[in-house]
LUMDOSE-736846 format. One record per residue (C-alpha): residue number from 1; residue in one letter; x, y, z. Coordinates in pm, 1 decimal. Layout:
BEGIN
 pos code       xx       yy       zz
 NUM    A        X        Y        Z
...
This chain:
BEGIN
 pos code       xx       yy       zz
   1    M  -2156.4   8215.5  -1189.6
   2    K  -1849.4   8001.7  -1265.5
   3    S  -1768.5   7968.2  -1638.1
   4    N  -2066.4   7861.4  -1830.7
   5    Q  -1843.2   7774.8  -2117.1
   6    H  -1631.6   7510.0  -2003.6
   7    A  -1739.1   7216.4  -2131.3
   8    T  -1890.3   7038.8  -2460.2
   9    N  -2082.2   6706.6  -2433.2
  10    G  -1824.5   6496.8  -2631.7
  11    T  -1523.9   6528.4  -2379.2
  12    R  -1480.0   6218.1  -2145.1
  13    G  -1529.8   6333.8  -1785.1
  14    I  -1651.2   6705.9  -1884.6
  15    K  -1933.8   6674.7  -2052.1
  16    R  -2140.5   6976.2  -1893.2
  17    I  -2153.2   7126.7  -1536.0
  18    D  -2449.1   7054.4  -1334.5
  19    L  -2616.3   7374.4  -1234.6
  20    A  -2724.2   7237.5   -914.7
  21    Y  -2382.6   7236.7   -790.8
  22    V  -2261.0   7572.3   -916.8
  23    E  -2188.1   7843.8   -686.0
  24    L  -2160.4   8214.7   -711.4
  25    A  -1792.6   8288.6   -774.6
  26    S  -1530.0   8553.7   -830.0
  27    S  -1370.5   8602.4  -1185.3
  28    E  -1048.7   8454.8  -1023.9
  29    N  -1225.4   8146.0   -906.5
  30    A  -1354.4   8123.6  -1264.5
  31    R  -1015.6   8130.0  -1400.8
  32    D   -928.1   7851.2  -1150.9
  33    I  -1226.7   7638.0  -1303.8
  34    N  -1118.4   7705.5  -1644.1
  35    R   -746.2   7587.8  -1571.7
  36    D   -906.9   7274.8  -1386.9
  37    I  -1095.6   7192.8  -1742.3
  38    V   -772.8   7248.7  -1957.2
  39    L   -564.5   7051.0  -1740.9
  40    E   -802.4   6751.8  -1723.5
  41    I   -853.2   6763.6  -2106.4
  42    I   -465.7   6755.2  -2139.5
  43    R   -461.5   6455.6  -1892.6
  44    S   -746.5   6269.5  -2065.7
  45    Q   -672.1   6325.8  -2434.7
  46    Q   -232.7   6381.2  -2439.1
  47    P    -86.9   6456.9  -2653.3
  48    V   -333.1   6726.8  -2746.2
  49    A   -280.4   7025.6  -2955.6
  50    R   -408.2   7421.0  -2830.1
  51    A   -664.1   7415.3  -3092.9
  52    D   -808.5   7063.8  -3003.1
  53    L   -827.0   7211.4  -2638.2
  54    A  -1041.4   7520.8  -2770.8
  55    R  -1274.4   7265.7  -2938.9
  56    S  -1331.4   7054.9  -2639.0
  57    S  -1348.4   7336.5  -2396.8
  58    G  -1565.3   7619.3  -2560.9
  59    L  -1273.1   7855.6  -2413.8
  60    Q  -1095.6   8113.5  -2650.6
  61    P   -810.1   8053.9  -2827.9
  62    S   -661.6   8355.8  -2615.4
  63    T   -798.5   8164.0  -2266.3
  64    I   -639.0   7859.8  -2386.6
  65    S   -281.3   8005.4  -2458.0
  66    A   -297.9   8197.4  -2151.7
  67    I   -368.1   7915.0  -1955.6
  68    V   -168.5   7663.1  -2139.6
  69    E    165.5   7888.8  -2069.1
  70    Q     83.7   7905.8  -1699.9
  71    L     80.7   7523.8  -1675.2
  72    I    405.4   7528.7  -1850.9
  73    E    563.4   7743.4  -1652.6
  74    E    442.4   7553.3  -1330.6
  75    K    569.4   7251.4  -1486.1
  76    W    257.9   7089.3  -1509.6
  77    V    228.5   7049.4  -1847.3
  78    A    525.1   6969.6  -2126.3
  79    E    538.5   7041.3  -2482.1
  80    G    614.7   6790.0  -2711.6
  81    A    617.7   6682.0  -3076.3
  82    M    490.1   6889.7  -3363.2
  83    A    177.3   6775.4  -3519.5
  84    R    100.6   6837.6  -3904.1
  85    R   -250.2   6912.9  -4014.1
  86    P   -387.7   6912.7  -4369.1
  87    R   -451.9   7278.3  -4349.8
  88    G   -297.8   7581.9  -4161.7
  89    R     16.9   7545.9  -3941.7
  90    P    166.9   7260.4  -3730.5
  91    S     50.4   7256.9  -3379.6
  92    T    297.1   7172.7  -3050.0
  93    L    129.7   6867.8  -2871.1
  94    L    101.3   6922.2  -2524.9
  95    S     97.9   6671.7  -2220.7
  96    L    113.3   6626.9  -1847.3
  97    N    481.7   6683.5  -1791.8
  98    D    632.8   6315.3  -1679.4
  99    A    959.3   6473.5  -1523.0
 100    M    759.6   6624.4  -1237.4
 101    V    723.9   6359.6   -983.7
 102    I    576.4   6285.1   -653.9
 103    L    733.8   6084.9   -353.9
 104    V    451.9   5862.8   -175.8
 105    A    419.4   5631.9    101.6
 106    D    153.4   5400.3    237.0
 107    V    210.4   5368.5    605.1
 108    R     51.1   5064.9    747.9
 109    P    112.2   4935.8   1115.1
 110    N    416.7   4718.6   1033.4
 111    Q    535.1   4866.8    722.2
 112    A    511.0   5138.4    450.1
 113    I    536.3   5091.7     96.3
 114    V    752.2   5391.0    -76.7
 115    A    730.8   5513.7   -418.8
 116    L    791.3   5744.7   -671.9
 117    V    535.8   5858.2   -914.9
 118    D    489.3   6049.2  -1224.6
 119    L    196.7   6265.6  -1324.7
 120    N     83.0   5982.7  -1551.1
 121    G     54.3   5741.3  -1231.8
 122    R    381.7   5539.8  -1344.1
 123    F    554.4   5408.8  -1074.0
 124    L    950.2   5488.3  -1126.8
 125    A   1060.6   5300.4   -783.1
 126    R    911.1   5113.8   -499.9
 127    E   1069.4   4966.9   -183.2
 128    A    896.0   4814.3    101.3
 129    V   1026.5   4975.1    465.6
 130    P    953.6   4791.7    807.4
 131    L    833.7   5005.1   1075.0
 132    V    841.7   4993.2   1436.6
 133    S    620.3   5104.3   1714.7
 134    E    828.1   5417.0   1788.4
 135    P    686.9   5709.7   1551.4
 136    A   1012.9   5894.3   1533.2
 137    R   1230.2   5605.2   1422.0
 138    S    996.8   5460.8   1176.1
 139    V    944.9   5813.4   1013.1
 140    T   1349.0   5808.1    979.4
 141    K   1356.2   5488.7    788.6
 142    I   1064.5   5634.0    569.6
 143    V   1262.1   5950.4    485.7
 144    Q   1553.5   5768.5    436.3
 145    C   1434.8   5558.5    158.6
 146    M   1296.8   5882.2     -4.1
 147    Q   1597.2   6042.1     21.0
 148    S   1779.6   5730.5   -161.4
 149    M   1486.7   5759.1   -415.7
 150    R   1545.9   6127.6   -485.8
 151    A   1926.9   6074.6   -500.0
 152    A   1857.8   5822.6   -775.9
 153    H   1638.6   6062.5   -990.4
 154    S   1798.9   6374.0   -958.9
 155    D   1697.3   6471.2  -1267.7
 156    R   1362.5   6501.3  -1208.9
 157    S   1143.3   6767.5  -1062.5
 158    F    996.4   6680.9   -747.1
 159    E    660.6   6830.9   -654.0
 160    G    604.7   6697.2   -317.4
 161    I    526.4   6395.4    -78.4
 162    G    195.0   6247.3    -41.8
 163    I    131.6   5997.9    279.2
 164    S   -163.9   5801.2    275.5
 165    M   -257.0   5690.3    634.0
 166    P   -437.2   5415.4    785.6
 167    G   -645.7   5650.3   1002.9
 168    R   -832.2   5986.2    976.6
 169    V   -668.7   6318.3    924.2
 170    D   -757.5   6659.1   1060.1
 171    P   -809.5   6882.4    740.8
 172    E   -725.0   7218.4    911.4
 173    T   -390.0   7113.1   1105.7
 174    Q   -297.0   6787.0    894.8
 175    R   -236.1   6602.6   1209.5
 176    L   -346.9   6242.8   1277.2
 177    L   -677.9   6241.2   1471.5
 178    L   -766.1   5856.4   1489.0
 179    A   -548.7   5533.5   1401.8
 180    P   -620.4   5280.5   1625.5
 181    N   -444.3   5027.9   1447.8
 182    L   -120.3   5303.2   1431.9
 183    K    -99.0   5481.1   1737.4
 184    W     63.5   5786.3   1611.9
 185    T   -174.1   6019.7   1703.5
 186    D     44.7   6231.1   1914.8
 187    Y    341.6   6244.6   1645.7
 188    D    334.2   6554.7   1407.6
 189    I    438.7   6331.7   1104.2
 190    K    376.4   6594.1    832.5
 191    G    617.6   6840.3   1011.0
 192    A    897.4   6570.2   1072.0
 193    I    896.1   6450.2    720.0
 194    E    894.4   6819.4    585.4
 195    E   1184.3   6912.8    813.4
 196    Q   1412.1   6643.6    660.8
 197    M   1275.1   6618.7    316.6
 198    Q   1258.6   6979.6    259.1
 199    L    952.2   6949.9     40.7
 200    Q    546.7   6998.7    108.4
 201    V    400.7   6677.4    250.1
 202    E     23.7   6617.0    203.8
 203    L   -116.7   6381.7    445.3
 204    A   -451.9   6185.9    386.1
 205    N   -680.8   5922.3    500.4
 206    A   -611.9   5610.8    295.3
 207    A   -963.0   5529.3    174.8
 208    N  -1019.8   5905.9     86.8
 209    A   -669.3   5881.0   -143.9
 210    C   -796.9   5566.6   -293.2
 211    L  -1124.1   5751.9   -392.0
 212    L   -943.9   6038.8   -529.0
 213    S   -752.6   5859.5   -729.1
 214    E  -1042.7   5671.6   -885.0
 215    L  -1184.8   5997.4   -962.7
 216    W   -853.8   6121.7  -1129.1
 217    S   -833.0   5801.3  -1334.1
 218    G  -1187.9   5873.6  -1505.1
 219    R  -1307.1   5554.3  -1348.2
 220    L  -1600.3   5706.0  -1177.9
 221    D  -1703.8   5960.4  -1432.6
 222    G  -2106.8   5988.5  -1458.7
 223    I  -2125.7   5874.4  -1087.5
 224    R  -2212.7   6139.9   -821.6
 225    N  -2285.4   5874.4   -515.8
 226    A  -2014.4   5639.5   -421.5
 227    V  -1837.5   5458.0   -113.9
 228    L  -1538.2   5322.6   -118.5
 229    I  -1418.6   5046.0    164.3
 230    T  -1052.0   4980.0    216.8
 231    V  -1002.9   4647.5    383.6
 232    S   -671.0   4579.4    543.3
 233    E   -562.5   4574.7    929.9
 234    G   -892.8   4763.7    990.1
 235    I  -1195.2   4880.7    769.1
 236    G  -1199.9   5245.8    656.6
 237    G  -1432.8   5417.8    425.7
 238    A  -1472.1   5703.8    190.4
 239    I  -1782.9   5878.2     79.0
 240    L  -1885.0   6047.1   -239.5
 241    A  -2211.8   6237.9   -223.1
 242    N  -2339.1   6479.2   -483.2
 243    G  -1998.9   6446.1   -678.8
 244    Q  -1825.3   6580.9   -364.6
 245    I  -1575.6   6378.1   -143.3
 246    I  -1715.6   6425.9    238.2
 247    T  -1448.9   6470.9    506.0
 248    S  -1657.1   6648.7    765.8
 249    R  -1521.6   6942.7    959.9
 250    S  -1285.9   6696.7   1139.5
 251    G  -1244.2   6470.3    874.5
 252    L  -1373.5   6183.4   1064.8
 253    A  -1659.0   6117.2    809.3
 254    G  -1678.9   5753.2    689.2
 255    E  -1527.4   5528.9    978.7
 256    F  -1796.5   5273.7    927.7
 257    G  -1553.3   5028.5   1046.9
 258    H  -1579.7   5142.2   1390.8
 259    S  -1965.0   5119.0   1400.5
 260    P  -2042.4   4834.5   1629.3
 261    I  -2259.9   4556.1   1518.2
 262    D  -2231.0   4339.7   1799.5
 263    P  -2184.8   4452.2   2172.3
 264    T  -2070.2   4119.8   2255.4
 265    G  -1812.1   4097.3   2006.3
 266    P  -1407.3   4107.5   2044.3
 267    V  -1235.1   4446.7   2175.7
 268    C  -1160.8   4703.3   1881.3
 269    G   -864.1   4893.0   1877.3
 270    C  -1083.7   5201.7   1917.4
 271    G  -1199.8   5074.4   2251.7
 272    Q  -1550.5   4966.9   2195.3
 273    R  -1650.7   4590.4   2132.5
 274    G  -1807.0   4435.4   1844.0
 275    C  -1682.2   4703.8   1546.7
 276    W  -1737.3   4571.0   1192.9
 277    E  -1392.4   4565.3   1129.6
 278    V  -1278.3   4299.3   1416.1
 279    F  -1520.8   4077.4   1192.0
 280    A  -1468.9   4191.6    857.6
 281    S  -1084.6   4315.1    845.0
 282    S   -784.2   4105.0    736.9
 283    T   -677.9   4100.2   1081.3
 284    A  -1002.8   3910.6   1174.9
 285    A   -973.3   3680.3    894.9
 286    L   -630.0   3541.6   1039.3
 287    R   -825.3   3535.0   1367.2
 288    Y  -1054.8   3300.6   1229.7
 289    Y   -810.4   3111.0   1079.6
 290    A   -598.2   3074.3   1388.8
 291    E   -932.0   2985.1   1588.1
 292    L  -1049.3   2689.4   1316.1
 293    A   -690.1   2536.3   1321.0
 294    P   -361.9   2686.4   1496.1
 295    R   -159.6   2449.1   1255.4
 296    N   -371.6   2244.0   1009.0
 297    T   -303.2   1896.2    870.9
 298    N    -60.6   2049.1    605.0
 299    G    137.1   2197.5    827.0
 300    H     19.7   2546.1    730.3
 301    R     31.2   2852.6    933.3
 302    A   -103.9   3170.4    779.3
 303    L    187.0   3448.4    898.4
 304    N     -3.2   3735.2    722.2
 305    I   -303.2   3796.6    519.4
 306    H    -72.8   3746.5    229.5
 307    D     17.6   3379.0    318.0
 308    L   -342.6   3315.3    402.0
 309    L   -485.5   3420.2     75.4
 310    R   -225.9   3216.5    -95.9
 311    L   -340.9   2914.8     94.2
 312    T   -683.6   2997.4    -26.2
 313    E   -574.8   2965.1   -390.3
 314    E   -395.9   2631.0   -309.7
 315    G   -743.8   2512.5   -199.8
 316    D   -676.2   2480.5    196.9
 317    P  -1033.1   2431.2    323.8
 318    T   -902.2   2591.6    635.8
 319    A   -820.4   2913.6    479.6
 320    I  -1121.3   2900.0    256.2
 321    A  -1363.2   2894.6    543.1
 322    A  -1156.3   3161.8    743.9
 323    V  -1169.0   3402.0    458.7
 324    T  -1565.5   3328.7    370.3
 325    R  -1630.3   3405.7    712.5
 326    Q  -1463.8   3746.3    697.9
 327    A  -1606.2   3796.1    333.6
 328    T  -1974.9   3746.6    480.6
 329    H  -1900.5   3995.2    781.0
 330    L  -1808.0   4252.6    488.6
 331    G  -2126.2   4191.4    260.3
 332    R  -2355.9   4201.9    575.4
 333    G  -2181.6   4510.1    737.9
 334    L  -2218.1   4711.9    393.4
 335    R  -2573.0   4729.6    537.6
 336    L  -2419.9   5045.8    727.1
 337    V  -2353.2   5187.0    394.8
 338    T  -2626.3   5104.0    174.3
 339    A  -2910.9   5224.2    437.9
 340    S  -2763.5   5556.2    555.9
 341    L  -2609.4   5658.0    203.5
 342    S  -2760.2   5448.2    -42.3
 343    P  -2482.4   5519.6   -311.8
 344    E  -2484.3   5407.8   -684.5
 345    V  -2170.0   5199.9   -641.1
 346    V  -1954.3   5029.4   -346.2
 347    L  -1590.2   4984.4   -445.6
 348    I  -1361.0   4742.3   -233.0
 349    T   -998.4   4796.2   -220.5
 350    G   -715.9   4608.0    -30.3
 351    D   -608.5   4273.9     53.8
 352    L   -911.1   4076.4      6.2
 353    T   -954.1   4186.1   -381.4
 354    T   -655.7   3947.3   -480.1
 355    S   -913.2   3674.1   -431.1
 356    W  -1205.9   3847.5   -576.6
 357    A  -1313.7   3547.3   -823.3
 358    R  -1341.6   3333.4   -506.7
 359    F  -1510.5   3590.0   -233.2
 360    G  -1652.3   3875.3   -451.7
 361    P  -1985.8   3682.1   -488.0
 362    I  -1991.2   3626.7   -116.6
 363    I  -2000.9   3980.0    -15.9
 364    Q  -2233.0   4050.9   -320.5
 365    K  -2487.2   3794.8   -210.0
 366    E  -2456.0   3947.6    151.1
 367    M  -2514.1   4275.6     48.8
 368    A  -2801.0   4199.4   -170.7
 369    N  -2962.9   4002.1    105.3
 370    T  -2965.4   4306.7    353.2
 371    M  -3096.1   4596.6    144.6
 372    L  -3380.2   4778.0    285.8
 373    A  -3549.0   4818.1    -37.6
 374    G  -3475.3   4822.7   -409.6
 375    A  -3180.1   4683.5   -611.1
 376    A  -2818.5   4647.7   -443.7
 377    P  -2558.8   4895.4   -562.3
 378    E  -2310.1   4809.6   -817.8
 379    L  -2010.5   4665.2   -645.1
 380    G  -1657.5   4642.6   -812.5
 381    I  -1278.5   4682.3   -670.2
 382    T  -1031.6   4941.7   -737.1
 383    K   -839.7   4889.2  -1060.4
 384    D   -485.0   4907.6   -887.5
 385    G   -536.2   4667.1   -595.3
 386    E   -271.1   4740.7   -325.9
 387    L   -130.2   5056.8   -525.2
 388    S   -463.5   5215.9   -507.2
 389    R   -308.5   5388.4   -192.8
 390    L     14.0   5482.7   -345.2
 391    R   -154.0   5642.3   -646.0
 392    G   -405.6   5775.8   -398.5
 393    A   -136.3   5958.4   -215.9
 394    A     -0.6   6109.9   -537.3
 395    A   -345.1   6229.8   -621.2
 396    V   -407.4   6413.0   -306.6
 397    V    -54.1   6586.0   -386.3
 398    L   -201.9   6676.4   -751.5
 399    Q   -546.1   6806.7   -612.7
 400    R   -406.0   7040.3   -338.6
 401    H    -92.1   7177.1   -563.5
 402    S   -255.1   7198.2   -907.2
 403    G   -573.4   7375.2   -764.5
 404    Y   -735.5   7048.4   -923.0
 405    H  -1105.8   7035.1   -821.9
 406    T  -1299.5   6666.9   -816.6
 407    S  -1629.4   6861.2   -867.8
 408    T  -1518.4   6980.0  -1194.4
 409    H  -1387.2   6611.0  -1271.3
 410    L  -1770.0   6475.8  -1198.6
 411    A  -1941.2   6747.1  -1389.1
 412    A  -2042.0   6462.3  -1625.5
 413    S  -2422.4   6395.9  -1686.7
 414    G  -2554.2   6010.7  -1726.1
 415    K  -2464.0   5725.9  -1524.2
 416    R  -2162.8   5499.6  -1672.5
 417    S  -2131.3   5179.2  -1571.6
 418    L  -1833.7   5096.8  -1396.6
 419    R  -1735.4   4798.7  -1529.8
 420    N  -1735.1   4958.0  -1876.7
 421    A  -1548.6   5256.4  -1735.6
 422    P  -1207.0   5337.1  -1882.3
 423    A   -936.1   5196.6  -1690.3
 424    G   -722.6   5532.1  -1684.8
 425    K   -348.3   5581.8  -1738.5
């Protein structure tokens, strides 16, 4: 069996291993799990001494020493100050290596946000890059921005590049499978960026990346079943089931936004009529606003979703009516999620969350009214708002390059309230 001594009940995020989800493994896999545990404890308790790692993990000091040396050699972990103890020799404290950084990009149909993130999730640089319809030209603009950031931080160690995409990515080929709002499916984004940057590139669906970021932060500790919904130009979804992110063989799991809810509705980018996203996305809110008043009495015109949400905060009745309609459809459409998956938690991330105090209760009410039975799941928003896609892209690189497993992170028993969970680094 995989290591049976990894965790104790006193460590945040690593209270015990759920034996229902432990699989038979080789000694090599057991070492990988132990390595995951040590990396997680360093991340959550940093700065931490080797002796404390041994106590928190239950692993032998010799095992801790070997794992720590490996993590230091691979530059995931760095040694810091000396900690003096009442008894015994001073200990060197360990932390995640903030000299290691990851280039990330959140790609949208009209622009990309490019950023530089360290292992603790701190942003060292961030810049918006306007995109065009032709993917090769757009990728060149993204690469130029990344090259500029790398040159400005040449003293850092660059681990790789994470790209959050507004569509589904084939987990085997790392090619874009479905992105109706972007239409780059015939272009090898990963290959083009790797060739120009000479760094390994990891593509991920935006919703899956955001969900992984929430797991990495510890905000979902103790929760094994959750759904995250992204609200932007379209509607995306990510599924956490029994402590595992579900992508399916083709990577298409979670496409709730392209589930038809009204066959007489507007045509969706996927070619079907009346999909959930044509009623509940940011694009839908802008359409509602244009239908209600192409130019209202104050002379305002909502050019983008941020303009529209700003108008709602200013009390513009037309803008409030438009976004209320969007929020209503978003809440009603969550029946697709609650009826099919019955999650403990539903998280919303994206444009609408900037006005959550006004529109969150509408979504909550509509979701509760459409439950088949029982209480509605806990509804919340991601901590980082629009930055969650960028942190998610970094988390994807961390997961794939460090060998970190989300199932290890989610081994905690006992449900914790989403509102009371730690915010993370």
